[in-house]
C-alpha angles and dihedrals in degrees: 000000000000114000122148097159097120136115090257092061100039094093089064088073102242144070128220119195127172112226106188105295092346122089108205115202117186128184106226110195102093093157087060091042086249093293112174128233126195095270091051092051091050095046093046090051089050090052095052092045090051091049089055089063096045111092090192091068113088100165139008123218113201121191144147127246116240126007100329138055102213133321095203129247119009101240090183089065095051096088092052091046090052090052088055090053096252108152130207087250091060093047092051091046090052093050093046091047091054094049091046091049092053093048093045097044106122092226130056122273119214119199124202115203130198128164116339127014106177143155115354086356087075091056092046092050096046091047086069125088101233123027121190120186139187114242096248094051125103145190121234133184097187097160094113089060091065098038097265138109130236117279138173089077092294092138090064101027097054093042092048092054102035109010138250098294095061092040089054092046092052096042100042101037098037094212131146118266108207117226094250091054091045090053092048090052092051099252096116133049097217140345118219127200099223140026089247092055090044092054092046092052093047093048092047091053092045092049093050095046094044090063094042128106105282098208093047090050090050095049092044092052092046093051093047092049094046090050095049110021103049089124096052098098093049090046091052090049093048092046092050094050093046097042094049088055094045094046088065096045129108089238092060093048089051093045095046092046091050092049094048090044092047094235136119115275119238109204126200115272 
């Protein structure tokens, strides 16, 4: 049985509790809008890999505590991570491992979105099989605004669901995509007007899947992913190579400093 909801694991920024056949994973840093640091990425990857070996798990529900799902990497933690000797390569490997673990999980993953889903949070959400969102939520690939490129498999995951034009729009313009527009483009399963309706839809889907035929669910998910996500591994590799370069660039230092200082970035000409 998977259960990492203990004091020893709380600093990783999430809880994972098995509720019958449902594994409930909740990001638990609402004050940081559930931004993820290196340790969180590693521990979340461990959790999904463990769930893959647990025959009692039939479905995973992934959500964020508070008003947001996940706003991506925790830039405020990067200095401390650097002091610990954690490199950009390691951070990218941890993020890629988590996304790959969600996609490869033998059972369906349901994501519940409220508020902001940004940065690597977009890749994590779209790696799931069913994505339900509240009407006032949005997706945001804002990497370009701080001198970076999308990661978390977003290059493949957005394009696979909605096509290259929308992927380019999100990646190159770095603007919010409201939930209704994301649903119309095929990125979301359903958009619900209220939190109560969102919770009801997520629970109904989890309940139905949890009593479904596990092997049929596994093979169905595998076939869908093989048909649509054949480019995911190459996208993850390209994103890692590009992001590791960009994370050490003057443009990123300017962009990150501007974001943290709440000012407009001025990139090199």
